[in-house]
C-alpha positions in Angstrom: 0.0 0.2 0.0 1.3 3.3 -0.9 1.1 6.2 1.8 0.3 6.4 5.3 -2.8 5.1 7.2 -3.0 8.8 8.1 -4.6 9.6 4.5 -7.2 7.2 4.9 -10.3 8.9 5.5 -12.1 5.8 7.2 -9.2 6.5 9.8 -9.8 10.1 10.1 -13.4 9.6 10.9 -12.6 6.9 13.8 -10.2 9.7 14.9 -12.8 12.0 15.1 -15.2 9.5 16.6 -12.8 9.2 19.2 -12.0 13.0 20.2 -16.3 13.0 20.3 -16.4 10.2 22.6 -13.7 11.6 25.0 -15.9 14.9 25.0 -19.6 12.9 25.4 -18.1 11.1 28.4 -16.5 14.0 30.0 -20.0 14.6 31.2 -20.5 11.2 32.5 -21.8 10.7 36.4 -18.2 10.5 38.2 -19.4 6.7 39.3 -19.1 5.6 35.6 -15.4 6.3 35.5 -14.3 3.0 35.3 -18.0 1.7 33.8 -18.9 3.4 30.3 -16.7 5.7 30.5 -13.3 3.8 30.5 -15.5 0.9 28.1 -16.8 3.8 25.4 -13.2 5.4 25.4 -11.0 2.3 24.6 -13.4 0.8 22.2 -13.4 4.1 20.3 -9.8 4.5 20.3 -9.3 0.8 19.5 -11.2 1.5 15.8 -8.9 3.7 14.5 -5.8 2.0 16.3 -7.3 -1.5 14.6 -7.5 0.4 11.5 -3.7 1.8 11.5 -2.6 -1.7 12.8 -4.2 -3.5 9.8 -2.5 -1.5 7.0 0.6 -1.8 8.6 0.5 -5.3 8.3 2.0 -7.6 5.9 -0.8 -9.4 3.9 -4.6 -8.2 2.5 -5.4 -10.9 5.0 -4.5 -9.6 8.1 -5.5 -6.0 6.9 -8.8 -7.4 6.4 -8.8 -9.7 9.7 -7.9 -5.8 11.8 -10.7 -4.1 9.7 -12.8 -6.8 11.1 -11.8 -6.2 14.9 -12.3 -2.2 14.0 -15.9 -3.4 12.7 -16.4 -5.2 16.3 -14.9 -2.2 18.2 -17.2 0.3 16.2 -20.3 -2.2 17.1 -19.5 -1.8 20.6 -19.6 1.4 20.7 -22.7 1.9 19.3 -24.2 -0.6 21.9 -22.3 1.5 24.3 -24.1 4.8 23.0 -27.5 3.4 23.1 -26.8 2.1 26.9 -25.7 5.8 27.8 -28.7 7.2 26.1 -31.1 5.2 27.8 -29.2 6.0 31.4 -29.6 9.6 30.0 -25.5 10.1 29.8 -24.3 13.0 28.0 -25.6 15.9 25.7 -28.0 14.4 23.0 -26.2 16.5 20.5 -22.8 14.6 21.2 -24.0 11.4 21.0 -26.2 12.1 17.8 -22.7 13.1 16.2 -20.9 10.0 17.2 -23.4 7.5 16.4 -23.6 9.5 13.1 -20.0 8.8 13.0 -20.6 5.1 13.8 -22.7 4.7 11.0 -20.3 6.1 8.7 -17.5 3.9 9.8 -19.1 0.9 9.9 -20.2 1.9 6.1 -16.6 2.7 5.4 -15.2 -0.2 6.8 -17.3 -3.1 5.4 -16.6 -1.6 1.7 -12.7 -1.3 2.4 -12.9 -4.5 3.3 -14.9 -6.2 0.4 -12.4 -3.9 -2.0 -9.2 -5.9 -0.3 -11.3 -9.2 -0.6 -11.8 -8.8 -4.7 
């Protein structure tokens, strides 16, 4: 592959998602610091990290595998955002923006995996 993983729009969006998750969870109750706050932050960081790690691997198959991990982490974030919403944690506006990024990232990951498999 040419260039850098930093050139990938999906990686850029994943970093943007992580930043938005950190902003969203800053307003979560202190009692959630080691619960939902930590889970959301770790899962969101994992998305961009797995995209980068897959890009750095030596085969397309390995890249697809790590993109699959990123997709799983993206689904994890989506689930946790639903739970946060049900508990009334964080701003609706920030949560909605994060949910939109998750949907967009998910579509991009599926398309990228399909392209690499073909």
